C-alpha atoms as one frame of an Amber mdcrd trajectory, in Angstrom:
protein
  62.120 105.971 130.018  63.597 103.271 132.281  60.453 101.114 132.672  59.797
 101.294 128.919  63.426 100.309 128.231  63.091  97.292 130.525  59.953  96.107
 128.720  61.530  96.549 125.260  64.656  94.746 126.427  62.782  91.819 127.987
  60.545  91.414 124.922  63.615  91.462 122.644  65.373  88.907 124.848  62.354
  86.586 124.667  62.276  86.892 120.852  66.009  86.436 120.316  68.011  85.426
 123.417  71.148  84.696 121.339  71.505  88.341 120.269  70.415  89.976 123.535
  72.828  89.153 126.344  70.588  89.897 129.329  66.946  90.307 130.333  67.422
  93.959 131.390  69.597  96.872 130.160  73.041  97.568 131.628  73.166  99.355
 134.973  74.445 102.909 135.365  77.352 101.448 137.374  78.426  99.359 134.402
  77.914 102.237 131.954  79.994 104.617 134.095  82.774 102.042 134.560  83.024
 101.567 130.782  82.844 105.225 129.789  85.423 106.428 132.330  88.075 104.146
 130.755  88.217 106.243 127.561  90.569 109.220 126.955  87.748 111.589 125.930
  89.936 114.622 125.222  91.864 112.792 122.491  89.061 111.079 120.579  87.573
 112.033 117.201  85.629 108.914 116.159  84.033 106.153 118.218  81.551 103.319
 117.809  79.218 101.484 120.137  78.350  97.907 119.224  75.110  96.524 120.625
  73.684  99.865 121.762  70.455  98.246 122.964  68.148 100.740 124.669  70.936
 103.325 125.038  71.931 102.609 128.661  75.621 103.098 127.806  74.982 105.470
 124.879  73.510 108.039 127.295  76.731 108.021 129.331  78.833 108.202 126.158
  76.780 111.200 124.965  77.788 113.170 128.101  81.371 113.219 126.762  80.839
 113.587 123.011  81.848 116.889 121.412  80.325 118.347 118.244  83.495 117.483
 116.318  83.314 113.791 117.288  81.765 111.154 115.015  79.716 108.438 116.716
  78.492 105.210 115.107  75.838 103.109 116.879  75.108  99.485 115.975  71.973
  97.633 117.050  70.433  94.546 115.382  67.014  94.895 117.033  64.805  97.107
 114.840  62.666  98.499 117.695  65.708  99.400 119.803  67.523 100.911 116.803
  64.496 103.075 115.908  64.296 104.317 119.518  68.043 105.079 119.505  67.738
 107.017 116.240  64.984 109.154 117.785  66.935 109.795 120.982  70.341 110.320
 119.304  69.624 111.704 115.807  73.105 113.291 115.733  74.773 109.824 115.669
  74.957 107.482 112.681  72.975 104.310 113.236  73.502 100.892 111.661  72.064
  97.411 112.022  75.012  95.033 111.740  78.342  95.433 113.556  79.800  92.737
 111.281  79.860  95.518 108.626  81.685  97.991 110.872  84.515  98.863 108.447
  82.116  99.373 105.512  79.921 101.670 107.644  83.007 103.689 108.631  83.829
 104.212 104.945  80.300 105.548 104.359  80.984 108.128 107.084  84.510 108.912
 105.736  86.131 107.603 108.920  89.542 105.982 108.425  90.062 104.633 111.943
  88.257 104.681 115.277  89.850 105.855 118.503  87.622 103.710 120.683  84.949
 101.032 120.356  82.507 100.304 123.169  80.701  96.987 123.057  77.794  95.338
 124.792  77.670  92.436 122.336  77.254  89.002 123.967  80.174  87.454 122.050
  79.815  83.955 123.481  76.170  83.733 122.422  77.281  83.999 118.791  78.432
  81.275 116.415  82.211  81.040 116.247  82.325  82.397 112.639  80.372  85.541
 113.582  82.548  86.032 116.669  85.702  85.848 114.475  84.214  88.281 111.946
  83.311  90.784 114.668  86.754  90.644 116.287  88.434  91.054 112.864  86.229
  94.082 112.087  87.035  95.642 115.473  90.788  95.116 115.013  90.677  96.560
 111.482  88.551  99.544 112.547  90.694 100.672 115.483  93.772 102.843 115.100
  97.023 101.392 116.478  96.811 101.885 120.234  93.034 102.390 120.009  90.792
 101.086 122.778  88.214  98.314 122.734  86.074  98.524 125.864  83.595  95.669
 126.160  81.522  94.185 128.911  80.947  90.450 129.199  79.358  88.237 131.835
  82.328  85.841 131.939  86.061  85.739 131.221  85.620  83.465 128.170  86.722
  86.171 125.698  90.066  86.743 127.428  92.044  84.263 125.293  90.581  85.456
 121.960  91.029  89.139 122.782  94.595  88.674 124.054  95.596  87.478 120.562
  94.787  90.921 119.114  94.955  93.300 122.050  96.894  94.151 125.147  94.324
  93.610 127.893  95.086  96.471 130.258  92.539  95.683 132.945  89.303  93.758
 133.515  87.399  95.477 136.322  84.463  93.554 137.796  81.118  95.351 138.189
  78.977  93.532 140.773  76.155  96.109 140.631  74.702  94.874 137.360  72.285
  92.067 136.491  74.066  89.789 135.864  77.372  91.059 137.315  79.794  91.931
 134.515  83.452  92.198 133.583  84.688  95.239 131.638  87.518  94.360 129.259
  89.749  97.370 128.600  91.859  96.344 125.611  94.409  98.330 123.630  95.093
  97.440 120.005  98.653  96.254 119.561 100.928  98.587 117.612 102.053  96.786
 114.464 105.778  96.607 113.882 105.592  95.223 110.347 105.487  97.586 107.416
 103.122  96.236 104.778 104.522  97.393 101.442
């Protein structure tokens, strides 16, 4: 599976480097670091944005219960088809910019946690804003957004919407990565 994943990933990167953040899938060290940040016993609905070849999805699946709803998002058609075959029990979608609409289709009001491998700084600023707005809207108050990035460029943008609890560095990944562990701010205003 691994060699095939690497080939699919590299080919996809060559075709569309803006939407694929790296030339190879995430390492198991990065996947484990991300997945262990989540409070698995308390979660009912989660999403993974930029599922790729399933490097992180496989680690997520070790913790998913039958009662939990999982949404996967992957733009690349080949990768998404492979994910759907490997994880038929999860709902699969193409565009994370439609996250909230996809949740409605699955009768999910709010997500407990969102994992992301999206290369935010490769995207146009408008798309980046749309994605962050969708993530904020989708998460319950106090919900977690756990994302890896290859730089600290997203820190300022994310700190406007989240409490950044920690940003562990994972050197054993190509390229080395930062894992943002962000908690959605509890809103004090009552919208009536």
